[in-house]
C-alpha positions as CSV (number, residue, x, y, z in Angstrom):
1,X,115.6,85.1,94.4
2,X,112.6,86.5,92.6
3,X,111.7,85.3,89.2
4,X,111.9,87.7,86.2
5,X,108.2,88.2,86.4
6,X,108.2,89.1,90.1
7,X,111.1,91.5,89.7
8,X,109.3,93.1,86.7
9,X,106.1,93.5,88.8
10,X,108.1,95.2,91.5
11,X,109.7,97.6,89.1
12,X,106.4,98.4,87.4
13,X,104.1,98.6,90.4
14,X,106.5,99.7,93.2
15,X,105.6,96.7,95.5
16,X,105.4,92.9,95.6
17,X,103.8,90.6,97.9
18,X,104.9,87.1,98.9
19,X,102.0,85.3,100.5
20,X,102.7,82.9,103.4
21,X,106.5,83.4,103.3
22,X,106.8,82.9,107.0
23,X,105.2,80.1,109.2
24,X,102.9,80.7,112.1
25,X,105.5,79.6,114.4
26,X,107.9,82.3,113.2
27,X,105.1,84.9,113.4
28,X,104.4,83.7,117.0
29,X,108.0,84.2,118.0
30,X,108.1,87.7,116.5
31,X,104.9,88.7,118.3
32,X,106.2,87.3,121.6
33,X,109.6,88.9,121.4
34,X,108.3,92.3,120.2
35,X,105.7,92.3,123.0
36,X,108.4,91.7,125.4
37,X,110.3,94.6,124.1
38,X,107.2,96.8,124.5
39,X,106.7,95.5,128.1
40,X,110.3,96.2,128.9
41,X,110.1,99.8,127.6
42,X,111.0,101.5,130.9
43,X,114.1,99.3,131.4
44,X,115.6,99.7,127.9
45,X,117.5,102.4,126.2
46,X,117.7,100.5,123.0
47,X,114.2,101.0,121.6
48,X,112.2,104.1,121.1
49,X,108.4,103.9,121.8
50,X,105.8,106.2,120.4
51,X,102.3,106.1,121.8
52,X,98.8,107.4,120.7
53,X,97.3,110.2,122.7
54,X,95.1,107.6,124.3
55,X,98.3,105.9,125.5
56,X,97.9,102.9,123.2
57,X,101.1,101.8,121.6
58,X,101.7,103.2,118.1
59,X,105.4,102.3,117.1
60,X,108.4,100.7,118.6
61,X,111.7,101.6,116.8
62,X,115.1,99.9,116.6
63,X,113.9,96.4,117.1
64,X,116.6,94.9,114.8
65,X,119.1,96.0,117.4
66,X,117.1,95.0,120.6
67,X,115.2,91.9,119.6
68,X,117.2,88.8,118.3
69,X,114.3,87.3,116.4
70,X,113.9,90.6,114.4
71,X,117.7,90.7,113.9
72,X,117.6,87.2,112.4
73,X,114.4,87.5,110.3
74,X,115.6,90.3,108.1
75,X,118.8,88.2,107.5
76,X,116.8,85.2,106.4
77,X,117.6,84.4,102.9
78,X,113.9,84.2,102.0
79,X,113.6,87.8,102.8
80,X,117.1,89.3,102.3
81,X,117.9,87.8,98.9
82,X,115.4,89.9,97.0
83,X,116.9,93.0,98.5
84,X,120.3,92.3,97.0
85,X,118.5,91.6,93.7
86,X,116.7,95.0,93.9
87,X,119.8,97.0,94.9
88,X,122.4,95.0,93.0
89,X,124.4,95.5,96.2
90,X,124.5,94.3,99.7
91,X,121.8,95.9,102.0
92,X,121.7,97.1,105.5
93,X,118.8,98.2,107.8
94,X,118.3,102.0,107.9
95,X,115.7,101.5,110.7
96,X,113.2,99.0,111.9
97,X,109.9,99.4,113.7
98,X,106.8,97.6,114.8
99,X,103.7,99.6,113.7
100,X,100.7,98.9,116.0
101,X,97.0,99.7,115.5
102,X,95.2,98.6,118.5
103,X,91.6,97.8,118.1
104,X,89.4,101.0,117.8
105,X,92.5,103.1,118.8
106,X,95.1,102.8,116.0
107,X,95.2,106.2,114.2
108,X,95.9,107.2,110.6
109,X,99.2,107.5,108.8
110,X,98.5,110.3,106.2
111,X,99.5,109.9,102.5
112,X,103.2,110.1,102.1
113,X,106.3,108.7,100.4
114,X,108.9,107.3,102.8
115,X,111.6,109.2,100.9
116,X,109.7,112.3,101.6
117,X,111.3,111.9,105.1
118,X,114.6,110.2,104.1
119,X,115.7,112.7,101.4
120,X,116.5,115.0,104.3
121,X,118.7,112.4,106.0
122,X,121.2,112.6,103.2
123,X,120.1,109.5,101.5
124,X,119.6,108.5,97.8
125,X,116.3,106.9,96.9
126,X,117.6,103.3,96.2
127,X,115.7,102.1,99.4
128,X,113.0,99.5,99.9
129,X,111.0,98.5,102.9
130,X,110.0,95.0,103.9
131,X,106.7,94.7,105.7
132,X,105.9,91.5,107.7
133,X,102.2,91.0,108.7
134,X,102.0,89.8,112.2
135,X,98.1,89.9,112.3
136,X,95.3,89.3,109.8
137,X,94.9,92.6,108.0
138,X,91.5,93.5,106.7
139,X,89.8,96.4,105.1
140,X,88.5,97.6,108.5
141,X,91.4,97.4,110.9
142,X,93.5,100.2,109.5
143,X,95.1,98.6,106.5
144,X,97.6,100.3,104.4
145,X,96.8,101.5,100.8
146,X,99.4,101.7,98.0
147,X,99.0,103.8,94.9
148,X,100.4,101.4,92.3
149,X,103.1,102.8,90.0
150,X,103.3,106.1,92.0
151,X,107.0,105.5,92.7
152,X,107.6,106.7,89.2
153,X,106.2,110.1,90.0
154,X,109.3,111.3,91.6
155,X,109.5,113.0,95.0
156,X,106.3,114.9,95.7
157,X,105.9,118.1,97.8
158,X,105.4,117.2,101.5
159,X,104.6,119.3,104.6
160,X,104.9,118.6,108.3
161,X,101.7,117.6,110.2
162,X,102.0,117.7,113.9
163,X,98.3,117.8,114.8
164,X,96.6,114.9,113.2
165,X,98.2,112.2,115.5
166,X,100.7,111.9,118.4
167,X,103.5,111.4,115.9
168,X,104.9,114.1,113.7
169,X,104.2,113.1,110.1
170,X,105.7,114.3,106.8
171,X,102.8,114.3,104.4
172,X,102.0,114.9,100.8
173,X,100.4,118.3,100.3
174,X,96.6,118.3,99.6
175,X,97.0,120.1,96.3
176,X,99.5,117.5,95.0
177,X,97.1,114.7,96.2
178,X,94.2,116.2,94.3
179,X,96.3,116.4,91.2
180,X,97.8,112.9,91.4
181,X,95.1,110.8,92.9
182,X,91.9,111.2,90.9
183,X,90.0,108.0,91.5
184,X,89.8,105.4,94.2
185,X,90.4,102.6,91.6
186,X,94.1,103.7,91.8
187,X,94.2,102.2,95.4
188,X,95.6,98.8,96.3
189,X,94.7,97.6,99.7
190,X,97.4,95.9,101.6
191,X,95.5,93.1,103.2
192,X,96.4,89.5,104.1
193,X,97.3,86.9,106.7
194,X,100.1,86.6,109.3
195,X,103.3,85.6,107.4
196,X,102.6,87.5,104.3
197,X,105.6,89.8,103.4
198,X,105.4,93.0,101.3
199,X,108.3,94.8,99.7
200,X,107.7,98.4,98.6
201,X,109.7,101.1,97.0
202,X,110.6,104.2,99.1
203,X,108.9,106.5,96.5
204,X,105.5,104.6,96.4
205,X,102.6,106.8,97.7
206,X,100.9,105.1,100.7
207,X,98.9,105.7,103.8
208,X,96.4,104.0,106.1
209,X,93.2,104.8,107.9
210,X,92.0,104.5,111.5
211,X,91.4,101.0,113.0
212,X,87.6,100.8,113.0
213,X,87.7,97.2,114.1
214,X,88.3,95.3,117.4
215,X,91.1,93.4,115.6
216,X,94.7,94.8,116.1
217,X,96.9,95.3,113.2
218,X,100.6,94.8,113.9
219,X,103.3,95.1,111.1
220,X,106.9,94.7,111.5
221,X,108.8,96.9,109.0
222,X,112.5,97.1,108.0
223,X,113.6,100.0,106.0
224,X,116.5,98.9,104.0
225,X,119.2,100.6,101.8
226,X,121.9,99.7,99.5
227,X,125.3,99.5,101.2
228,X,126.5,102.2,98.9
229,X,123.7,104.5,100.0
230,X,124.6,105.8,103.5
231,X,123.5,109.1,105.2
232,X,125.8,112.0,104.2
233,X,126.2,115.7,104.7
234,X,124.1,116.1,107.9
235,X,125.8,117.7,110.9
236,X,122.9,117.2,113.2
237,X,121.3,113.9,112.0
238,X,118.0,112.6,113.3
239,X,118.3,110.0,116.3
240,X,119.9,106.6,115.6
241,X,116.5,104.9,116.2
242,X,115.3,106.3,112.9
243,X,118.6,106.9,110.9
244,X,121.3,104.3,111.0
245,X,124.7,104.9,112.5
246,X,126.2,101.6,111.6
247,X,125.9,99.7,108.4
248,X,126.1,95.9,108.9
249,X,125.3,93.9,105.8
250,X,122.2,91.7,106.0
251,X,122.8,90.2,102.6
252,X,126.4,89.0,102.5
253,X,127.0,85.7,100.8
254,X,128.2,84.1,104.2
255,X,125.0,85.1,105.9
256,X,122.7,84.0,103.1
257,X,124.4,80.6,102.9
258,X,124.1,80.2,106.6
259,X,120.4,80.7,106.5
260,X,119.7,78.8,103.3
């Protein structure tokens, strides 16, 4: 579990980093198994793959269902216990994905709040994402930027962008960005080493630039929600690779004890 100071930082800043939480051996296994899922794309109906216009891999969804190492890592007590602390409830995986920024080809993710998407799935905003760095992340290979404390701004106006990249993005409007983000000193670069794990609130404003480096940037992300927070009121929900249909706990006492 987090200390009181860690929990206070998460609530104040909207994110928390645990450096070196996973070993290189664990990261190597995650890289190997997710790469296998990408290579097996044509033979699998269990993952959903998005590519850049160049053909480079951008995202693989639904890995917690397809890849056993991903299924297990989000249940590891080192990662899952803080989720139960954040939610004061058991948690489940709303969706999972591997975000890939290939060297020189990885494209931008425009400024957004994750809840900017998820509010339309019938979700409440007690949601948190867990990001596991699989590669060294620098200021040049398309790192994310957080705006610390922006989770307290409430849900901002978003619009649909279908032209900037190969993937439709729900982005904060330019007028709101100009009002809210007035200086680059507000940015926190999300950089670090393989095995670093970041937790971030679903309302924190974040985005990332193009990969200008030869180094790839791969991040495994689990969007998680409180068990009491499940999609409601949508007759035609988005596909199950992005909106959960089953709600298996990743934080039950039995599972936590088994991994301790």
